[in-house]
N, C-alpha and C positions, 0 to 999 in steps of 0.2 A: 281313619283319615287317609285319604288317597292324595297322592301328589299329581298335579297336572304338569305336563311338560309343554311349555309354550315355545314355539319356534318363531323366530323373527327373521324375516327375509332381509337380506342386504339390499340397499337401494340399487336400483338398476340405472346405469348411466347410458346415455345415448351412444350410438356407434360413433367412431371417430369422424366419419364424413358427415355426421349430422350436427356437429358443434357449430354454433354461429361464428362467423368470421366478420371482422370489420370490413366495411366496403372499401376502405382505403388500401387494404392489402390484397384485394382480389386482383388477379392477373399480374402480380409482380413476380419477377424472377428473384427469389430470395437468395439464391446462390451468388448472383452478381452483387447483391448488397453485402453479403457476408465477406466477399473477397475485396470489394472496392472500399468499404469503410475503413478497415485497418490500413490499407495502402494510402488512402487520403489522410488519415490521422498521422501516419508516419511521415508523410511528406510535409505536413504542416509543422510537426515537431522538428524535423531536420532543418526546415527553413528558418524557424525561430532560433534554433540553436546556432545556426551559421551566422545569422544577423547579430545575435548576442556576442558571439565570439569576435566578430569584426569590430563591434562597438566597444566591448568591455574587456576583451582578451588582453590587450596590451596593458591596460591600467591594472587589471588584476595580476598579471604576470609581474609587473614592476613591484606591486605591493607585497605579494606572497613570495616573490623570488629574491627579495633583498636579504642580505646576510643576517640582519637583525631579526627579520621575520622567521627565517629558517631556524635560527638559534632558539627563538621563542617557541616554535612548534616542537622542536626536539625536547626542550625543557618541559613543556606541558605533557608530552608523551611519556617522559620518564616519570613525572608526577602521577599520571594516571596509572602507570604500571606499579608504582609503589603504594598506592592507596590500599590494596588488600593486605599489605603487610603491617598496617598501623593497628595497634591494639585499641580499638574503639571503646572497649569496656572501661578503659582507664578514664576516658572522658565522660562516660555516663555515670560512673560511680561517684556520687556526690556526698556520701556519708562521711562523717568525721571519724577518724580512727583514734582511739585513746592512746 
């Protein structure tokens, strides 16, 4: 019994310049789009953030800047820091001990 060696050729892809391109992208300077899009998105973000700060900044500053709110935030921060120190197995063990 003889073995045959079968070779399989890898598929050939067209050259890079032969790939089909959408008609809407032909003739566009993509470097300008790459530079202008982040700049435009950033300016929109800054505009919305500035407007929100003017409209809501004073209200949020009064709410979160009050002494009671600061005390609540500090208390909750201490509680979060103490959570890892709790023996959680004590709460999970529901068997009765004789």
